[in-house]
KELUMBA-297247 format. One record per residue: residue number from 1; z, x, y of N, C-alpha, C, O, CB in turn; residue in three letters. Coordinates in pm, 1 decimal. Glycine has a CB too. Example, Ala and Ser with C-alpha at 12.3 -4.5 7.8 and 13.67 -1.06 7.14 Angstrom:
BEGIN
(node 1,(780.0,1319.0,-569.0),(780.0,1230.0,-450.0),(780.0,1320.0,-330.0),(846.5,1423.6,-331.9),(904.6,1130.8,-447.3),'ALA')
(node 2,(708.0,1285.0,-225.0),(714.0,1367.0,-106.0),(787.0,1290.0,3.0),(803.9,1340.9,113.8),(572.5,1408.4,-59.8),'SER')
//
This chain:
BEGIN
(node 1,(407.4,954.7,-3923.6),(364.0,994.5,-3791.3),(460.0,938.8,-3685.4),(447.6,822.2,-3648.0),(219.9,946.4,-3765.2),'MET')
(node 2,(552.6,1016.8,-3637.7),(644.5,967.4,-3536.1),(574.4,935.6,-3404.3),(616.2,844.3,-3333.2),(753.8,1068.6,-3512.5),'PRO')
(node 3,(469.0,1008.9,-3370.6),(399.3,982.9,-3244.0),(335.6,844.6,-3245.5),(335.7,776.1,-3143.2),(291.8,1090.5,-3217.8),'ALA')
(node 4,(281.7,802.5,-3358.3),(222.5,669.5,-3368.8),(324.9,559.8,-3349.8),(296.4,458.2,-3286.4),(154.9,652.9,-3502.3),'GLY')
(node 5,(443.2,579.3,-3403.9),(549.5,480.3,-3385.0),(595.5,475.6,-3240.4),(629.3,368.8,-3189.5),(667.9,511.0,-3476.2),'ARG')
(node 6,(597.2,590.3,-3173.7),(640.2,594.5,-3033.5),(543.4,516.5,-2945.2),(586.4,438.5,-2860.2),(651.2,740.2,-2984.4),'TYR')
(node 7,(414.6,536.7,-2964.4),(317.2,469.6,-2878.5),(309.3,319.9,-2906.9),(275.3,243.0,-2816.9),(180.0,532.4,-2896.1),'PHE')
(node 8,(339.3,276.3,-3028.0),(342.8,132.9,-3056.1),(462.4,66.9,-2990.7),(459.5,-52.9,-2962.7),(345.5,108.1,-3205.9),'ARG')
(node 9,(568.3,144.2,-2965.9),(689.5,88.7,-2907.0),(678.5,74.7,-2755.1),(761.1,6.8,-2694.2),(808.6,175.9,-2942.2),'ALA')
(node 10,(578.9,137.1,-2693.1),(563.0,126.3,-2547.9),(516.9,-13.8,-2510.9),(430.1,-71.1,-2576.7),(462.7,231.6,-2495.4),'LEU')
(node 11,(574.9,-67.8,-2406.5),(534.7,-199.1,-2357.7),(464.8,-183.0,-2224.1),(463.7,-74.5,-2165.9),(656.5,-293.7,-2345.0),'THR')
(node 12,(406.9,-291.0,-2176.4),(341.8,-288.9,-2045.5),(444.6,-257.1,-1937.6),(413.9,-186.6,-1841.5),(272.1,-424.2,-2016.1),'VAL')
(node 13,(565.7,-308.3,-1952.8),(671.4,-280.1,-1855.6),(703.8,-131.0,-1851.6),(724.7,-75.5,-1743.8),(797.6,-360.6,-1889.0),'PHE')
(node 14,(708.2,-65.7,-1967.4),(734.8,78.5,-1971.9),(624.7,156.5,-1901.1),(652.1,247.1,-1822.4),(747.8,126.3,-2117.3),'ASP')
(node 15,(500.5,120.5,-1929.6),(389.2,192.5,-1868.9),(382.0,169.8,-1718.7),(364.8,264.9,-1642.6),(258.8,150.8,-1933.3),'LEU')
(node 16,(395.0,45.6,-1675.4),(385.1,15.8,-1532.6),(507.2,66.7,-1455.9),(496.0,104.8,-1339.4),(369.1,-134.7,-1511.2),'MET')
(node 17,(622.8,67.3,-1520.6),(742.8,118.8,-1456.0),(734.7,267.4,-1428.3),(802.3,316.9,-1338.0),(863.0,90.1,-1540.5),'GLY')
(node 18,(654.0,339.4,-1503.5),(632.9,481.7,-1479.4),(504.4,507.5,-1402.0),(496.5,603.0,-1324.8),(629.9,557.1,-1611.0),'ASN')
(node 19,(404.7,423.9,-1421.9),(273.5,450.6,-1363.6),(268.5,417.1,-1214.4),(211.7,493.9,-1136.8),(167.1,371.4,-1437.5),'PHE')
(node 20,(326.4,304.8,-1172.9),(320.3,266.1,-1031.7),(392.2,364.1,-939.7),(335.9,399.8,-836.2),(379.4,128.7,-1014.0),'PHE')
(node 21,(514.4,410.1,-971.6),(575.3,511.4,-884.6),(494.3,640.9,-880.9),(488.5,707.6,-777.6),(717.2,541.2,-930.9),'PRO')
(node 22,(432.6,676.2,-992.1),(348.5,795.5,-995.2),(225.2,780.8,-908.5),(184.8,875.6,-841.3),(307.3,826.5,-1136.9),'GLY')
(node 23,(164.6,661.9,-909.3),(48.9,637.1,-823.2),(89.2,650.1,-677.0),(14.8,705.9,-596.4),(-10.8,497.1,-850.4),'ILE')
(node 24,(207.0,598.5,-642.9),(255.4,608.9,-505.0),(273.9,755.4,-466.2),(235.8,795.2,-356.1),(388.3,531.6,-487.9),'VAL')
(node 25,(331.8,835.9,-555.1),(351.3,977.7,-524.9),(219.4,1052.7,-512.3),(202.4,1131.7,-419.5),(436.4,1042.3,-632.1),'LEU')
(node 26,(126.6,1029.7,-603.4),(-2.7,1098.3,-597.5),(-78.7,1056.4,-472.1),(-141.5,1140.3,-407.5),(-86.6,1068.0,-724.0),'VAL')
(node 27,(-74.0,928.3,-436.5),(-140.1,880.9,-315.0),(-76.1,943.1,-191.5),(-146.5,982.2,-98.4),(-133.9,727.5,-306.5),'THR')
(node 28,(56.0,952.7,-189.8),(124.6,1015.4,-76.4),(84.9,1162.1,-63.2),(66.5,1211.6,48.0),(277.1,1003.2,-92.2),'ALA')
(node 29,(71.6,1231.4,-175.2),(27.7,1370.6,-169.5),(-114.9,1382.3,-117.9),(-145.0,1471.4,-38.4),(38.3,1434.9,-306.8),'LEU')
(node 30,(-202.9,1293.1,-162.4),(-341.7,1298.1,-117.2),(-353.7,1266.8,31.3),(-439.1,1323.2,99.7),(-426.6,1201.0,-197.4),'LEU')
(node 31,(-269.1,1177.6,81.8),(-274.9,1140.4,223.2),(-219.8,1252.5,310.4),(-271.9,1276.8,419.3),(-196.8,1010.3,248.1),'VAL')
(node 32,(-115.6,1320.9,264.6),(-52.2,1422.9,347.8),(-124.7,1556.7,346.5),(-109.5,1634.4,440.7),(88.6,1443.1,303.4),'THR')
(node 33,(-201.4,1585.8,245.0),(-275.2,1712.1,241.0),(-393.9,1706.8,335.9),(-455.5,1601.8,354.1),(-322.6,1743.2,97.6),'LEU')
(node 34,(-425.7,1822.0,396.6),(-535.6,1823.8,493.3),(-671.9,1809.2,425.5),(-758.8,1738.8,477.0),(-531.8,1952.9,574.0),'SER')
(node 35,(-691.6,1874.0,312.1),(-817.5,1858.8,238.1),(-784.4,1834.7,91.0),(-787.0,1927.6,10.3),(-909.5,1985.4,255.0),'SER')
(node 36,(-753.3,1709.7,56.5),(-709.3,1681.2,-80.4),(-822.5,1695.0,-181.5),(-937.9,1665.4,-150.4),(-650.8,1541.3,-88.3),'PRO')
(node 37,(-789.7,1739.7,-302.2),(-890.4,1751.6,-408.6),(-910.1,1618.4,-481.0),(-842.4,1591.3,-580.2),(-849.2,1860.7,-509.5),'PRO')
(node 38,(-1001.5,1535.9,-432.6),(-1027.8,1407.6,-497.3),(-1100.5,1429.5,-629.6),(-1189.5,1514.3,-637.5),(-1110.7,1315.7,-404.7),'PHE')
(node 39,(-1064.2,1354.7,-733.4),(-1132.1,1368.1,-863.2),(-1279.3,1327.4,-852.4),(-1314.4,1233.5,-780.9),(-1061.1,1282.2,-970.3),'PRO')
(node 40,(-1364.0,1400.0,-925.1),(-1506.5,1368.3,-919.9),(-1565.4,1338.6,-1057.8),(-1675.7,1284.6,-1066.8),(-1581.8,1482.5,-856.2),'SER')
(node 41,(-1495.2,1372.3,-1163.6),(-1546.6,1346.1,-1298.2),(-1444.8,1261.8,-1375.8),(-1328.3,1254.1,-1336.8),(-1576.4,1479.9,-1373.6),'SER')
(node 42,(-1488.0,1199.3,-1484.3),(-1394.1,1117.8,-1563.8),(-1275.1,1198.2,-1616.5),(-1164.4,1145.4,-1626.3),(-1467.3,1054.4,-1680.9),'PRO')
(node 43,(-1296.9,1323.5,-1649.9),(-1187.1,1407.2,-1697.0),(-1082.8,1431.6,-1589.5),(-963.0,1434.9,-1617.5),(-1240.3,1539.1,-1746.7),'GLY')
(node 44,(-1128.8,1448.7,-1466.2),(-1035.3,1468.6,-1355.4),(-957.6,1340.7,-1326.1),(-839.7,1346.8,-1291.1),(-1110.1,1515.0,-1229.6),'GLU')
(node 45,(-1022.2,1225.2,-1339.9),(-950.5,1098.2,-1323.7),(-845.2,1081.3,-1433.0),(-735.9,1031.2,-1406.5),(-1049.2,979.5,-1326.2),'TYR')
(node 46,(-876.9,1122.4,-1554.8),(-780.9,1115.4,-1664.6),(-660.8,1205.7,-1636.7),(-546.4,1165.3,-1657.8),(-847.9,1155.0,-1797.5),'LEU')
(node 47,(-686.6,1327.6,-1589.6),(-576.9,1418.6,-1556.8),(-492.8,1365.9,-1441.3),(-370.7,1381.2,-1442.2),(-631.4,1556.5,-1522.4),'LEU')
(node 48,(-556.3,1304.0,-1341.7),(-481.2,1244.8,-1230.4),(-393.8,1130.1,-1280.7),(-280.6,1114.1,-1234.9),(-577.5,1194.5,-1120.0),'ALA')
(node 49,(-444.7,1050.7,-1373.7),(-365.1,942.4,-1431.6),(-247.3,994.4,-1512.1),(-137.6,938.8,-1505.8),(-451.9,855.2,-1519.4),'GLY')
(node 50,(-269.9,1100.9,-1587.8),(-160.8,1161.5,-1664.5),(-56.3,1220.4,-1570.4),(63.7,1208.3,-1595.0),(-214.7,1270.5,-1759.4),'ILE')
(node 51,(-102.1,1284.4,-1462.4),(-8.2,1339.2,-1364.0),(71.7,1227.6,-1297.9),(192.0,1242.2,-1276.3),(-83.2,1421.0,-1257.2),'ALA')
(node 52,(6.4,1116.5,-1265.7),(76.6,1003.6,-1203.6),(180.3,945.6,-1299.4),(291.4,912.8,-1257.7),(-23.5,894.2,-1161.1),'ALA')
(node 53,(145.5,932.7,-1426.1),(240.3,880.4,-1525.4),(358.8,975.4,-1541.9),(473.0,931.1,-1554.0),(170.1,858.9,-1661.3),'LEU')
(node 54,(331.4,1105.9,-1542.4),(438.3,1204.3,-1557.0),(529.4,1206.6,-1435.2),(651.7,1210.5,-1449.1),(379.8,1342.6,-1580.5),'SER')
(node 55,(470.8,1204.3,-1315.4),(552.4,1202.5,-1193.6),(635.8,1075.3,-1185.3),(751.9,1079.6,-1144.6),(463.3,1215.0,-1069.3),'LEU')
(node 56,(578.2,963.7,-1223.2),(652.7,838.4,-1222.5),(768.3,839.1,-1320.3),(870.4,774.3,-1296.9),(561.2,724.0,-1254.0),'GLY')
(node 57,(753.0,911.6,-1429.3),(861.3,921.3,-1527.1),(981.0,995.5,-1467.9),(1095.6,960.0,-1495.3),(812.5,992.3,-1654.7),'HIS')
(node 58,(955.3,1097.9,-1387.1),(1063.9,1176.3,-1328.1),(1129.2,1106.5,-1210.0),(1243.0,1137.3,-1174.7),(1012.3,1310.8,-1284.4),'PHE')
(node 59,(1057.6,1012.3,-1148.6),(1116.2,937.1,-1036.6),(1208.8,835.4,-1094.6),(1270.8,759.1,-1020.5),(1007.8,869.2,-947.5),'VAL')
//
């Protein structure tokens, strides 16, 4: 299982190095939009977290 080996190799530094910039971008988008779509269910919070991690990876 290559995916299992990949996730074991992730460190806290890797996750936070991608997650914090993503949180900043998602927060900036929520602040600048006139009526932002705030998450209301656990699934929406999970998707927002995945989006923040993905955006942070590209930054």
